C-alpha positions, -999 to 999 in steps of 0.1 A, spaced: 0 0 0 12 35 -9 17 62 18 9 99 22 37 125 20 48 144 51 34 179 58 69 193 51 68 179 15 92 196 -9 99 181 -43 127 195 -64 136 194 -100 165 210 -119 147 244 -122 117 243 -99 107 236 -63 72 222 -55 58 227 -20 23 230 -5 5 262 -13 0 285 18 -22 314 27 8 337 18 5 325 -18 -31 338 -22 -35 373 -35 -40 397 -64 -12 380 -84 -34 350 -88 -65 369 -98 -58 369 -135 -47 332 -136 -82 321 -147 -88 351 -169 -70 336 -199 -85 312 -224 -58 286 -221 -57 288 -183 -94 285 -181 -92 253 -203 -65 239 -180 -88 245 -150 -118 231 -168 -137 263 -161 -149 295 -179 -126 325 -183 -130 349 -153 -112 369 -126 -103 347 -96 -112 367 -65 -91 364 -34 -122 350 -16 -125 323 -43 -87 315 -41 -89 312 -3 -119 289 -5 -103 268 -32 -69 263 -14 -87 257 19 -100 224 4 -64 212 4 -53 222 39 -55 196 67 -71 170 45 -50 139 42 -46 129 6 -54 163 -9 -25 185 -20 -21 218 -38 16 222 -47 30 256 -57 53 256 -87 82 280 -78 111 287 -101 145 283 -83 157 317 -71 122 331 -69 97 333 -40 63 334 -56 45 306 -74 38 307 -111 13 279 -110 2 249 -90 -6 211 -91 -35 195 -74 -33 159 -62 -58 136 -48 -40 106 -33 -57 73 -26 -30 52 -9 -54 23 -2 -56 15 -39 -21 30 -48 -37 56 -72 -35 94 -74 -53 119 -96 -33 149 -109 -41 183 -124 -22 215 -128 -23 251 -139 5 273 -152 -9 307 -142 19 329 -155 16 327 -193 53 335 -200 62 301 -184 40 280 -208 56 260 -236 90 260 -219 91 224 -207 79 233 -172 51 207 -172 73 178 -182 101 187 -158 78 193 -128 54 164 -134 83 140 -138 96 151 -104 61 145 -89 57 110 -106 92 100 -95 84 110 -59 49 93 -58 58 62 -78 93 55 -65 93 69 -29 56 66 -18 47 34 -38 18 46 -60 11 23 -90 -11 45 -111 -18 81 -120 -51 94 -133 -63 126 -149 -97 139 -158 -98 162 -188 -126 177 -208 -125 166 -245 -124 202 -257 -93 209 -236 -70 202 -266 -38 217 -251 -39 194 -221 -48 164 -241 -20 171 -266 5 175 -237 -5 143 -220 -10 120 -249 21 131 -267 40 117 -237 31 81 -249 27 68 -213 -8 83 -207 -37 67 -224 -74 73 -226 -93 49 -204 -129 61 -204 -152 87 -218 -178 96 -191 -208 108 -213 -227 138 -198 -206 136 -166 -202 173 -160 -230 199 -157 -223 235 -167 -233 256 -136 -246 285 -158 -264 267 -186 -272 233 -171 -258 217 -202 -242 183 -197 -206 177 -209 -184 147 -214 -152 140 -194 -122 119 -204 -104 98 -179 -67 92 -187 -44 68 -169 -7 60 -166 9 31 -149 41 35 -128 59 7 -145 52 21 -180 64 56 -169 96 41 -156 101 20 -188 97 51 -209 123 70 -190 148 42 -187 181 47 -205 182 30 -239 210 5 -244 236 16 -270 232 -1 -304 
């Protein structure tokens, strides 16, 4: 059985530090993070200003709740997050669900997602013993689907028809479930023998 990380969790990659979001991270800087078409798609929401009250309520869902994490993405040498990951850990079944948002647009398309997600997978698969990762993505979220499916270790596992309901219109929307096994992630990253 997998385990939960310690409260002092800190995951490091070459260029980034990942640590739990705190109340000090909430503020005006994050307000515009959802007011961008690509960011709204990554959050599976509509484009809007993200008020401090909404930010506080959102991140409160992750504090003091075992198995729920919001990890700030912080470039080395900087103090403030440029995005975050959300994780729902289910150690009894060795599965976690992952999502992320790069809130600062200048950081998108620069390899940040691959570098930071690999650090998270390495920690959860190799140190904590998780066997599978899951992600839920709306079919119209093409940037996220391209990013994940081009990796070749993620695969579509299910299409949940009419699973989501739009809060404003009441319209039902589909949701795709993607999965990745730890052993396949490791195999994809293993050094290739010289020919």
